[in-house]
C-alpha positions in Angstrom: 120.0 93.8 59.5 120.9 93.9 55.8 117.3 93.0 54.8 114.2 94.9 55.9 110.8 93.4 55.7 109.5 96.7 54.2 111.7 96.0 51.2 109.3 93.1 50.3 106.2 95.3 50.2 107.0 96.4 46.6 105.8 93.0 45.4 102.1 92.5 44.9 101.8 88.7 44.6 103.6 87.1 47.5 103.8 83.5 48.8 105.6 82.4 52.0 107.1 78.9 52.1 108.7 76.9 54.9 110.5 73.6 54.6 108.7 70.3 54.1 107.5 68.5 57.2 107.5 71.9 59.1 108.4 72.1 62.8 107.2 74.7 65.3 109.9 77.2 64.4 109.0 77.0 60.7 105.3 77.5 61.4 106.0 80.4 63.8 108.1 82.2 61.2 105.6 81.7 58.4 102.9 83.0 60.7 105.0 86.0 61.7 105.7 86.9 58.1 102.1 86.5 57.1 101.1 88.7 60.1 103.5 91.4 59.0 102.0 91.6 55.5 98.5 91.7 57.0 99.4 94.6 59.2 100.4 96.4 56.0 97.0 95.7 54.4 98.3 92.9 52.2 97.0 89.3 51.7 99.6 86.6 51.3 99.6 82.8 51.3 101.7 80.6 53.7 102.4 77.2 52.2 104.6 74.1 52.6 105.2 71.0 50.5 106.5 67.5 51.0 104.9 64.0 51.2 102.1 64.7 53.6 100.4 67.5 55.7 101.1 68.1 59.4 100.4 65.2 61.7 102.2 65.8 64.9 99.7 66.5 67.7 101.6 69.5 69.2 101.9 71.2 65.8 98.2 70.7 65.0 97.3 72.2 68.3 99.7 75.1 67.7 98.1 75.8 64.3 94.6 75.6 65.7 95.1 77.6 68.9 97.1 80.4 67.3 95.3 80.6 64.0 98.2 79.6 61.8 97.0 79.1 58.2 99.7 76.9 56.7 98.5 75.2 53.5 99.9 71.9 52.3 100.4 72.1 48.5 101.9 70.0 45.8 101.6 72.6 43.0 101.9 76.4 43.0 101.5 79.0 40.3 104.7 81.0 40.2 104.3 84.1 42.4 106.0 87.4 41.9 107.9 86.8 45.2 108.5 83.6 47.1 109.8 84.1 50.6 111.3 81.0 52.2 111.5 81.0 56.0 113.5 78.7 58.3 115.1 77.3 55.1 116.9 78.2 51.9 115.5 78.0 48.4 117.0 75.0 46.6 117.7 72.9 49.7 116.7 69.2 49.5 114.1 69.5 52.2 112.3 72.4 50.5 109.9 71.5 47.7 110.8 73.4 44.6 108.3 76.0 43.3 109.1 78.4 40.5 108.9 82.1 41.3 109.9 85.4 39.6 111.8 86.6 42.7 113.1 84.8 45.8 113.8 86.0 49.3 115.3 83.9 52.1 115.0 84.3 55.9 116.8 81.6 57.8 119.1 80.7 60.7 120.8 77.6 59.4 124.3 77.4 57.9 124.4 78.8 54.3 124.1 75.8 52.0 123.0 77.4 48.7 123.6 80.5 46.7 121.6 83.2 48.4 119.4 85.7 46.5 119.9 89.4 46.9 116.9 89.6 49.2 118.3 87.4 52.1 118.9 87.5 55.8 120.6 84.5 57.3 121.8 84.5 61.0 123.4 81.2 61.6 124.4 82.1 65.1 120.8 82.4 66.2 119.2 79.5 67.9 116.0 79.8 66.0 114.5 81.5 62.9 111.8 82.8 65.3 114.5 84.9 66.9 115.4 86.4 63.5 111.8 87.1 62.7 111.5 88.9 66.1 114.5 91.1 65.3 113.2 91.8 61.8 109.8 92.9 63.2 111.5 94.9 65.9 113.5 96.7 63.2 110.2 97.7 61.6 109.0 99.1 64.9 106.6 96.2 65.5 106.1 95.0 69.1 105.4 91.2 69.0 103.6 91.5 72.3 100.9 93.6 70.6 99.6 90.2 69.3 99.6 87.4 72.0 99.3 84.7 69.4 102.3 86.0 67.5 104.4 86.3 70.7 103.4 82.8 71.7 104.2 81.3 68.3 107.7 82.9 68.2 108.4 81.9 71.8 107.4 78.3 71.0 109.5 78.3 67.8 112.5 79.3 69.9 111.5 76.8 72.7 111.5 73.8 70.4 114.4 74.7 68.2 116.7 75.1 71.2 115.8 71.9 73.0 113.3 73.5 75.4 115.5 76.5 75.7 118.5 74.3 76.6 120.6 75.3 73.6 120.2 79.1 73.7 123.6 80.8 73.1 123.0 84.1 71.3 121.8 87.1 73.4 119.1 87.8 70.8 117.7 84.4 71.6 117.8 85.3 75.3 116.0 88.5 74.6 113.1 86.7 72.8 112.9 84.2 75.7 112.8 86.9 78.3 110.6 89.6 76.6 107.9 87.6 74.8 104.5 87.9 76.5 103.4 84.5 75.5 100.3 82.4 76.5 101.5 80.0 79.2 98.3 78.0 78.8 99.0 77.4 75.1 102.7 76.6 75.7 101.8 74.0 78.3 99.2 72.5 75.9 101.8 72.2 73.2 104.5 70.8 75.5 102.1 68.2 76.9 101.2 67.0 73.4 104.8 66.4 72.3 105.6 62.8 73.2 104.0 59.8 71.5 103.9 56.3 72.9 106.6 55.2 70.3 108.9 58.0 71.5 108.4 57.0 75.1 109.5 53.5 74.1 112.6 54.9 72.4 113.5 56.7 75.6 113.1 53.6 77.7 115.2 51.5 75.4 118.0 54.1 75.3 118.3 54.3 79.1 119.0 50.6 79.3 122.3 51.0 77.3 124.0 53.8 79.2 127.8 53.9 79.3 129.3 55.1 82.6 132.9 56.3 82.7 134.8 54.9 85.7 137.5 57.6 85.9 135.2 60.7 85.7 131.6 61.4 86.7 129.8 61.3 83.4 127.8 59.0 81.2 126.8 58.6 77.5 123.8 57.1 75.8 123.2 56.4 72.1 119.5 56.6 71.2 117.6 55.5 68.1 116.8 58.3 65.6 114.0 60.5 67.1 112.8 64.0 67.5 115.5 66.1 69.1 113.3 66.9 72.1 113.2 63.2 73.0 117.0 63.3 73.4 116.5 66.1 76.0 114.0 63.9 77.9 116.5 61.0 78.0 119.4 63.2 79.1 117.3 64.9 81.9 116.5 61.4 83.2 120.1 60.1 82.9 121.5 63.1 84.9 119.3 62.1 87.9 121.5 59.0 88.4 123.5 59.3 91.6 127.2 60.3 91.2 126.9 61.9 87.7 127.9 65.5 87.0 127.3 65.6 83.3 126.0 63.4 80.5 125.7 63.1 76.7 122.9 61.6 74.8 123.2 61.4 71.0 121.4 60.0 68.0 123.0 59.0 64.7 120.8 60.1 61.7 121.4 59.8 58.0 122.7 63.4 57.7 124.4 63.9 61.0 124.6 63.3 64.8 122.3 65.2 67.2 123.7 65.8 70.7 122.0 66.6 74.0 124.2 67.6 76.9 123.4 68.1 80.6 125.4 69.3 83.6 124.6 69.7 87.3 128.0 71.1 88.4 129.5 74.5 88.2 132.7 72.9 86.9 131.1 71.9 83.6 129.2 74.4 81.5 126.9 72.3 79.3 127.1 74.8 76.4 130.9 74.8 76.5 131.0 71.0 76.6 128.6 70.8 73.6 130.8 73.1 71.6 133.9 71.1 72.5 132.3 67.8 71.5 131.2 69.3 68.1 134.4 71.3 67.4 135.6 70.9 63.7 132.6 68.7 62.9 129.6 71.0 63.6 128.4 73.3 66.3 127.0 73.3 69.8 125.5 75.7 72.3 123.0 76.3 75.0 123.4 77.4 78.6 125.0 76.3 81.9 123.0 73.2 82.6 121.4 72.2 79.3 122.8 72.4 75.8 122.8 70.6 72.4 124.9 70.3 69.3 125.0 68.7 65.9 127.8 66.9 64.0 127.6 67.1 60.2 128.0 63.9 58.3 129.6 65.8 55.4 132.4 67.0 57.6 133.3 63.5 58.7 133.4 62.4 55.1 135.6 65.4 54.2 138.0 64.5 57.0 138.2 60.9 55.9 136.4 59.6 59.0 133.9 56.8 58.2 130.4 57.8 59.1 129.6 54.5 61.0 128.0 54.0 64.3 131.0 52.3 66.0 133.4 54.9 64.7 131.1 57.7 66.0 130.7 56.0 69.3 134.5 55.8 69.8 134.8 59.4 68.6 132.3 60.8 71.2 133.6 58.7 74.0 137.1 59.9 73.3 136.1 63.5 73.1 134.2 63.3 76.4 137.1 61.7 78.1 139.6 64.3 76.9 137.3 67.1 77.9 137.6 66.0 81.5 141.3 64.9 81.4 142.7 68.1 79.7 140.7 70.8 81.6 142.5 72.5 84.5 140.3 74.3 87.1 141.6 77.5 88.8 140.1 79.9 91.3 141.0 83.6 91.4 141.5 85.5 94.7 142.6 82.5 96.7 146.4 82.9 96.8 149.2 84.8 95.0 149.9 83.4 91.6 153.3 81.7 91.0 154.8 83.9 88.3 157.1 81.2 86.9 156.9 81.4 83.1 155.2 84.8 83.1 156.4 87.9 81.3 155.6 91.5 81.9 153.4 93.4 79.4 152.1 96.9 79.2 148.8 98.0 77.7 148.7 99.7 74.3 146.7 102.8 73.9 143.3 102.0 72.5 139.9 103.8 72.5 137.5 101.9 74.6 134.2 102.6 76.4 133.0 102.5 79.9 129.7 102.8 81.9 129.3 103.5 85.6 127.1 100.8 86.9 125.2 103.2 89.2 123.9 105.0 86.1 122.0 101.7 85.2 120.6 100.7 88.5 120.6 101.6 92.2 123.5 100.5 94.4 122.9 97.1 95.9 120.8 95.9 92.9 121.8 92.7 91.2 122.1 93.2 87.4 122.8 90.7 84.6 125.1 92.0 81.8 123.9 90.4 78.6 126.6 90.1 75.9 127.7 87.8 73.1 130.1 86.1 75.5 127.3 85.2 77.9 125.4 86.6 80.9 127.4 88.0 83.8 125.6 88.8 87.0 127.1 91.4 89.4 126.0 93.6 92.3 125.9 97.3 91.6 128.2 99.4 93.7 129.1 103.1 93.6 132.7 102.2 92.4 131.8 99.6 89.9 132.6 100.3 86.2 131.7 98.2 83.1 134.4 98.3 80.5 133.5 97.8 76.8 136.6 96.4 75.2 138.3 96.7 71.8 136.0 94.2 70.1 132.9 94.9 72.2 133.8 92.4 74.9 132.6 93.5 78.4 134.1 93.0 81.8 133.6 94.7 85.3 136.2 96.8 86.9 136.5 98.7 90.2 137.0 102.4 90.1 140.5 102.3 91.7 141.7 99.9 89.0 139.9 101.9 86.3 141.7 105.1 87.3 145.0 103.3 87.3 144.7 101.8 83.8 142.5 104.2 81.8 142.1 107.9 81.2 138.9 109.7 80.1 138.3 110.9 76.6 135.9 113.6 75.2 135.2 111.7 72.0 131.7 110.2 71.5 131.8 106.4 72.1 131.2 104.1 69.1 130.5 100.5 70.0 132.5 98.1 67.7 130.5 94.9 68.4 127.7 93.1 66.6 125.2 92.8 69.5 124.5 95.9 71.5 125.0 94.9 75.1 122.3 95.3 77.7 121.7 95.1 81.4 118.7 93.3 82.9 117.7 94.1 86.5 117.6 90.7 88.1 114.7 91.8 90.5 112.4 93.7 88.2 113.4 92.1 84.8 113.8 95.6 83.3 115.8 95.6 80.1 118.3 98.5 79.9 120.5 99.4 77.0 124.1 100.1 78.0 125.2 102.3 75.0 123.2 105.4 75.8 125.2 105.6 79.1 128.6 104.7 77.5 131.5 107.2 77.5 134.9 107.0 75.9 138.2 106.2 77.6 141.7 105.4 76.5 143.6 102.4 77.8 147.3 102.4 78.6 149.5 103.3 81.4 149.3 101.7 84.8 151.6 99.1 86.2 151.0 96.6 83.4 150.4 92.9 83.9 152.2 89.6 84.0 151.0 87.1 81.4 151.7 83.8 79.8 150.3 82.0 76.8 148.1 78.9 77.7 149.0 75.6 76.2 146.0 73.8 77.6 142.4 74.4 78.6 141.8 76.4 81.8 138.5 77.0 83.6 139.0 80.1 85.8 136.4 81.0 88.4 136.7 84.8 89.0 136.0 86.8 92.1 133.2 88.6 90.2 131.1 85.5 89.6 132.2 82.5 91.6 129.5 80.3 90.1 130.6 80.6 86.5 134.1 80.1 85.0 135.8 81.8 82.1 137.3 79.4 79.7 140.9 79.8 78.3 142.1 77.7 75.5 145.6 77.2 73.9 146.6 80.6 72.4 144.7 82.6 75.1 146.6 84.2 78.0 146.5 83.9 81.7 147.1 87.4 83.2 148.0 88.7 86.6 147.9 92.3 87.8 151.3 93.6 88.9 149.7 95.2 92.0 147.6 92.2 93.0 149.0 88.8 92.4 145.7 87.1 93.5 143.8 88.9 90.7 144.1 86.5 87.8 142.0 86.4 84.7 142.0 85.2 81.1 142.4 87.3 77.9 141.5 85.9 74.5 144.5 85.5 72.3 143.3 87.8 69.5 142.4 90.5 71.9 145.7 90.2 73.8 147.7 90.7 70.6 145.8 94.0 69.9 146.0 95.4 73.4 149.3 94.5 75.0 153.0 94.6 74.2 155.9 93.1 76.1 157.6 95.6 78.5 
């Protein structure tokens, strides 16, 4: 983290502000920030502006049950420090208040010039996740305060479509580690849908478009709370014969997407990212995901921001996703090497961990990384390799000894997020890096590889329920000593680790 909360303690007069018409994530972050100052013996205000105070039932219950003191204000004496949370100072949805100094804590795309005191993590699913990490960096355990843990969990929950759009491992950490009040979360969840929103869902379901060639459907909904899109897509996916679906809503500033899948052949998070490519972003997990298309990007690309144009755009993308994706299975038969060339591995300093150092043999562990969660069974000969950019992949001892040699140098991890292992039975969270040792790649029999010119979904022998995605520019690789062992290497990593023999 470039910003530490302790840096803000030098200011005496502090006000915390979230965006107008605050949602659960904004309330949670303001509450967390206020709680931090109070643990340091400081008294600060938490405010928001806009046209009217809170009115949504679930948010009123959240504030009441957790003791969140968010003040609705129209005027504010300039404080020495104004800290905006879940928003950026100067944005159109943030009432302007003067201040001597500004700090920004947010998870949205950077849209304004940031002050020196700023921490923005646009790859996090919620600002609650960022607050959790900032508190952790100060040595504060959110579970020491049940109301705080509950608020941050609910902020993550709502900002990621009921946890459907989680993509970053830090989000998954908050989801798994927060000791929240289940009674409160159930109370908030069951106060989330108004009669008007129920009517919106009913009207949307009447207008579903079913694709004849492939097993998916699309629905356009009236503008509504993003959670309502999730309700609609959950119901749509229950229709017989459907494997995936998209529900979207066209709003004045962009298009909100809700994606669902009930087949291993379609990862909802990957489909959401594909639909939003070049026009926004998407993410989530295997069965539930979401995304957002920015109006400004359509305008910049000369695409009219009109409902009919957007309808054709999304139908076309959904169709191409199915049409242009090849599905492959490793370990089934020898690969046809037509078009492949032989490559050898360049020497590079990498890391490795023996899985048995992390958990007992026979245990199921989930390796948590930026690329996703990979579940494997611990065996005495199972190694976990930490690649040149921090990517992680499992490897058997025999293949490890053929392709790597040990090094005495201390291992330094090059990635952003420190990988961890979660024991699938106990839920224990174990950091990998304390057990990591250095090794050097190179040698061995090399590989056969060819550059991909289309999308390939490859189901590996390690995890037959999840595929690895290859896109044009990536490489399909085959071990020279086992032509059934096929896998995908990202293009930028391949260029750094292999050369043609």
